[in-house]
N, C-alpha and C positions, 0 to 999 in steps of 0.2 A: 509559470510553465517554462520548461527548458527550451532553448533554441533548437529547432528541428531542421534536419536536412530538407532540401527541396523535394526529394522523393517521398520522405516521410510526411511532409505537409500535404502533398497530393493524396496520399493514402488516408490521412485523417479526414480530408475533405470528402473523399469517396465514402468513407464510413458514415460520416454525418449525413451525406446525401441519401444513403440507404434508409435512414430513419424518415427523412422527408418523403421518400418514395412510397413507403408503406402507408404513411398518413395521407398523402395525396391520392394514392391509388384507392384507398378506402372510400374517399369521397366520390371520385369519378365512377368507380365500379358500382357503388351503391345507387347512384342516380340512374344508371341503365337498368338496374334490377327493380326499381320502384314499382312499375306496373305489375310485375310478377309477384312481388311481395304484397301489393294491394289486393290481388286476386286470391292469393293463398291465405293471407291473414285477415281478409275481409276488412281492410283498413279504409277509413275515410281520407279525404284530402288532408285534414288536420292531423290524422294519424301518420300519414306519409311525412308531413312536415316535422313531426316530432322525432321520426327515425333519424332525420338529419340534424335537427336543432337540439335534441337532447345531447348529442355528441358535441356540436360546436359550442353550445352554451356552457357545458361543464368545462370544456377546453378553455374558453375565454375567461371563465371565472378563476381558473387555477394557474394560468400561465405565469402571472406575475409572482405568485407564491413559489412556483417551481423555479423561476429564474433567480429569485433572491435566495432560495434555499440552496441552489446549486452553487451560487457565488460563496455561500457560507460554508457548506459541508463538503463540497467537491463536485465539480461538474461531471467528471467521469462516473462517479458513484450514482448520481441522480439520473444520468443518461441511461446507465445500465438498468436501473430500477424501472425506468419508463419502458424500456424494451420488453422487460419481463411482463409487466402489467398489461401493456398493449397487446402482446401476443396471447396472453391468457384471456383477455377480453374478447379477442377475435375468435378463439375456440368456443367461448360461451355463446357468442352471437350466432355461430353456425349451429348451435344446439337449441336455440330459443324455441319454446313450444308455442308461443303466441306473441302478439304485438307488444303487450306490456313487458314481457320478459325481454324481448329484443331491445326495446327502448332502455330498459335497465342495464342490459349488458353493453349497449352502446355507451352508456355513461361510464362503465368500468373501463372500456377502451379509452375514453376521453381522459380519464385520470392518468393512464399511462402516456397518452399522447401529449398531455400538458408538460411532461418531463422530457420530451424529445426535441421538438423544433426550436424553442427558445434556448435550450441548453446547447443544442448542436450549433446554433448560430453564435452563442457565446464562445464555444470552443473554437469555431472558425475565426472569430474576431481576435482571439488571443493567439491563434496560430499564425495568421497572416497579418503581421503588424504594418507592413508597407501599404499605404493607401491604394496604390494601383493594383497591387497583388490582391488586396482584399476585395476591391471592386470586381476584379475578374473572377475571384472565387465565389462571390455572391452571385455573379452572372451565371456561373456553372450551377450553383444551387438553384437559381430560378429556372434553369433549363430542365431540371428534374421535374418541376411542375408540368412543363410541356410534355416530358416523357410520360408522366402519369396520365395526362389528358389524352395523349395519343394511344397509349397501351390500355388504359383503364376501360374505356368503352368497348374496345375490341375483345380484350380478355374477359371482361364482364359479360359481354354478349355471348361469347362462346360458352362460358361456364353456365350461364342461365339457360341457354338453349339445350346444352348437352347433359348437364348434371342437375341444375336447379339453382335457385338464388342463394341457398345456404353455402354453396361452394365458393362464393365470392370472398368469403372471409378466410378461406384456407390459404390463399396466396400470401397472406401476411406471415404465415408460420415459417417457411424456409428463409425469407428475407430477414425477419426479426431475429431468428436464431443465428443466422450468419453474422448479422450486425453485432449481436451480443458477443459472440466469440472473438470477432475482429477487434471490437472495442477493448475487451479484456486484454488482448495481446499488444495492440499498437497505439492506443490513445493514451497519452500521458495525463495524469491527474493535474488539475489546476483549481484554484479558488481565489477569491478576492483577498488582498492582503489583510483586510480587517473585516471580520464577520459582521453581518447585519442581523439585528435582532428580529424575531418573528413579529408580525402585526396581526393577531387573530381578529381584533375588532374590525380593522380595515378589510380583511378577507371576507368576513361575514357580510359587511356592507356591500362589497362588490357582488357577491353571490345573490344577495337580496335584490339589488338593483337590476342585474341582468336577468335573473329568473322571473321576477314579477313582470317586468316590461315585455319579455318575450312571450310569456304565457298569455298576457292580455292581448297581444297582437294576434297570435295564432288562433285563439278562441273567439276573437271579436265577431267573425261572421255568424257564429251559431250561439252566441251568448248575449243577453241583454246588456246594454251599456251600464245600467245600474249595478249589475253584478260584477262588472269589471272595474268600476270606479275605485273600490278599496285597493285593488292591485296597483292601479295607476298612482294613487295617493302614496302607497307604500314605496313605489319606485322613486317618486319625487322626494319622499322623506329620506330614503337611503342615499340619494344623490346629495341632498343638502347636508346630511350628517357626514358623508365622505369628504365633501369640500371643507367642512368646518373642522373635522377631526384630524385629517391627515397632515395639514401644515403644522399642527401643534406637536407632532411626534418628531424626535430627533432622527429616527430611521423609519420612515413610513413605508407602507406597502407600495404606494404610488407616490413618488416624489414629484409633487406638482411643479417644482422648479424646472423640471424637464421641459414643461410646456412654455416656458419663457423663450425658448429657442424656436424661432419661426419655422426653420426647416423641420425640426422634430414635430412640432404641432401640425405642420402641413403634411408630413409623412403619415402621421396618425390619422388625420381626416381623410387623406387620399386612400389609405389602406381600407378604412371603413367603406368608402364610396366604391372603390374598385371591387372589393370582395362582396359587397352587397349586390353589385351588378353581376358578378360571377355566380353567386348563389341563385339569384333570380333567373338568370339566363339558363343555367343548367336545369333548373326545376321546370321552367316553362317548356324548354326544348324537348326534354325527355318525355313529358306527358303528351306533348303535341305529336311527336314522331310515332309513339306507340299507341296512344289512346285515340288519336284523331286520324292519323294516316294509316294506322293498323300495321306498322312495321314490326318485325320481330326485334328482340333485344340486340341480336347481332347486326341487323340492318340499321337499327338506330345508332349503334356504335360506329358503324362505317360512316354514317352521316355526320358524326362528331369530328371526323378526321380533318375536314377543312378548317375547323377551329383549333384543333390540337396541334397540327403540324406547324402553323405559323407561330404558335406560342413557344414550341420547342426551338424553332430557328431564331426567333427574335430575342429570346431571353439572354443568351450569351452576347449577342450584339449589343443589347442594352447595357450589359455589364461593362463592355469595353467603352461604350460611349460615356457612361458615368465615370469611369476611371480616367478618361482623357479630357472630357468636356464638361463634366458635372451633370447633375440630374435633370436640368431643365428640358433639354431636347427630348430625352426619353419620355418625360412626363407629358409634354405637349403632344408628341406622336400618340401616346397611349390615350390621352383624353380625346383627341380628334377621332381616332379609329373607333373607340368604344361608343362615342356619341353617334357617329355615322351609322354604326351597326344597329344601335337601338332605334334610331330614326327610321331606318328601313322597315323595321317591324311595326313601329308605332304608327307611322304615317302612311306606309305603302303596303302593309300586310305582306311582308316579305315571305312569310311561311306558305303563302298560297301559290308560289311559283318556285320551281326548282332553281332557277337562275338566281333570283334575289335571295332565296334561302341560303344557297351556297355562298354568295357574296357577303351576306350578313354574318355568316359563321367565320369566313376568312377575316373580315374586318375586326370582329371581336377577338379572334385569336391573336392578330397583330397587336391590338391594344393591350390585351392582357399580358402578352409576352414582354412588352416594353415597360410595364408598370412595376413589376416585382423588384427588380434590382435597385432602382432609385429609392423605393420605400425602405428597404432594409439597410442600404448603405447610408442613407440620410439619418436613419434612426440611431445607428451606432457610431457614425463618424463624429468626431469632436467630443464625444462623451468620455469621461475617465474610464480607462480599461477596467478599473475595479468595479464599475457599475455596468459593465457590458451586458451581463445577464439580465439585469432589470430593464435596461433600455431595449434589448432585443425582445424581451417578454412583452413590453408595452406594444411594440410593433406587431408581434404575433397575436396579442390579444385583440388589437384593432382589426386584424384580418378576420379572426374567428367571429368577433362581434359583428363585423360587416356581413359575413356570410350568414350568420344567424338571423340578422335583421332582414337581409335580402330574401331569404326563404320565407321568413315569417310574414313580411309585408306583402310581397308579391303573391305568395300562396293565399293569404287572406283576401286580397283583392280578387284573385282568380275564383276562389270558392264563393265569394259574394256574387260575382258576375255570372257564374254558371248556375248557381241556385239549384233548382229541381230539374233543370234541363240536362240532357246528355252532353258529355264532353264533345262529341263529334259535331253536334249542332251549334253549341254556344261558345266553343273555346276561343275562336279567333277574336270575336267581339269582346268576350270577357277578359281576354289577356291584354287587350290594348292599353288599359290604364297601367298595367304592370310594366309594359314596354316603355311607357312615358316616364315611369319612375326610373327605369334604367337610363333613359336619356338624361335625366337630371343627375344621375350618378356620374355619367361620362363627362358632363359639363363641369361638375365639381372637381373631377380629376384634372381637367384642362385648366380651370381658373386657379385652383390652389397650386398646381405645379408651376404655373407662370409667376404667381405672386410670391411664393415661399422659397424660390431658388436663386434670387438675385443677391447683389452685394449687401443690401440692407439686411436680408435674412441671414446671410453668413455672419454678419457682425453680431447679431443676436445670439447665434450659436456659440460664437467665441466667448461672449460675456457669460452665457449660461454655463459653459464648460468650466470657466474660471471659478464660478460660484460653487459648482459641484465638486471641484477638486478638493483633496484633503488639505488641511492647513499647511502641511509641509510643502506640498506641490505649489500652493498659492504663494508661499513665501519665496520659493525659488523663482517663480514667474515674475513676481514683483521686483526682486533683486535684478533679474535679467533686464527688465524694462528700464530700471534706473541706470544700469550700467551702460 
């Protein structure tokens, strides 16, 4: 990629952030619309879970393929293809005649989405080569999630109340088209110096692992364990085959050597934990506010603001902290805030009081605002720029996998607890085990953030980067050390 002027770099960042905006808005807007969709499409709790998880599951399964493909054939080309497919999928979702069609069209959206965020992050990584500039750019990138969390519930509530739930997919059209035209005009093409070969076997194993595990979790409350056992066996077999097959390839879909870096492994696990907490938190909050408290979609969206605003404000602050002091402080703040928020709901039934409900939302927003920048920055920092797309894709995959598992596990626990009772009667007690799961997610962020961000962890990252570098780069590094 050619060296760009500061103004052009900011423009590229803004274009990449537009893609994140439509993907993030799609999630937050959809959560507010869940009760309306449930009533209109006669969906069960598991049906609602699938409208979210069908998207995040396909996204998680294809992100690494999209990242490596973009490194190989051109990041701009793949990014533009993703914008086209995502926008088309949004149109189809707005026309879905029933729940099955909606789930299928959400999967089409996800195919396009898989070509957006990791590729955009790879473009940002190759545009902002200075570590401090990159950390600030990633902080701005994280702030877009806060914008989507702030605007999504409000915009979604207004659209659901005034037009209907189908209109929530229309907002992707103008943003997607504008991003497509701007990308064509202003984003330079870039690719890895040496193309990586496709890995179809690894891709099939990843899809099998994620798909069978998620299906088993979502359907567990309504399906006998004996019927789910083959799916669990299939998931374990796919995992074992993946761990055995991938290291034998010269250019695997998932380069397991990445995980020898403690910061990278920590960032991956933190991403799964943090986004599992986000998925579960939004799922429980939306159903509680509308199905238990009886609020309208717009009123529920307004109640989300105490969570969304801190996320928006804290994300750029976290980016600056990562750029100046490293990731540890941001991760510790994130872990403490998310844990405290979940404890309020799990131990003190925060949803039963407006004051504690407000405080719980604020704390979660602060925690989630601080967690995004250190995840992304740690995942791509220190890795060879030639593999930036793959490294960013692993981080994005971890996010989507976490959100998929969060909705699947917490939704399954909630469905099992509610049983044949009404939401209004049984929700608070049925949701308590789900909140304790979110407490565990917050504690995982805190512990992993502290352990994988010190001097020892940075040394493992440096050794891993040296192993991943091309032979030519390694020879130069060794000669420099000897000199």
